[in-house]
N, C-alpha and C positions, 0 to 999 in steps of 0.2 A: 554420494560423497557427503558426509556430515558437515554442517556449518561449524566454523571455528569461533564465531561470535555467539554470545548468549542468545538463545531462542526467545523471541518476544511473544508474549501471550496476545491473543486476539481480543481486544476490548469489545465488550458486548455492543456498544453503540456503533462501532465500525462494522461489526458483523451484520447488524441490522441494516445499515446503510448499503452495504454491498448487496445484500439480498433484495432490499427494496428497489434498488436501481438496476437489478439484474446483472450485477457485475461480479458475483461470487465465482462463477465459472472462469471469467477472465482473470480474476485474482489467482485462483487455483492453478491456472495454466502457466503462470509465471514461474520462473525458477525459484527454488527455496530461498536463495540469497536475496532476491528482489523482494519477496514477500516479507522476509525478516527485516530488511533494510527500511522498507516503507513503515512498518510498525514501530521500529526503533526511532526513526526520524520523527514520526508523529508524536511519540511518547516524550521526546526531548523538548517539545514546545513548552515554553514557560507560561505563555498567555493563551487564554481560550481562543482569541482571534487568530493567533499563529497556528494553533492546532487545527482549527477549522479550515484555514487556508491550505494547510498541508493535506488534510483529508480530501478536500475538493481537487487539489492537484493530482493526488493518487487516483481518484475516481475518473478524472478527465483523461489521464494517461492510460488507464485500463480501458476506457471506452474507445480511445483512439487506436490503441494497440501498437503504436509506433514509437513510443517514448517511455523512458524510465528515468526518473529524477532529472527531467529536462534534457536528457541525452537521447539521441536516436537509438532505437533498439529494434531488432527483428527477431521473430520467433525462430 
């Protein structure tokens, strides 16, 4: 099912962090809407500090595997 929202490009710094932390497979395992929402949410940050906080939250949620945007989630 195609997404109705604009598809977000993967920023190179986020790609690098996903790979460096071994989280690329966990990211790819998430549904397309979640991957797209994470990237759009990160891109909307106005301050570098906010962007970094959001990237860290995404990585933590991917590592834990039980949350998406602070909501409980199951595969």
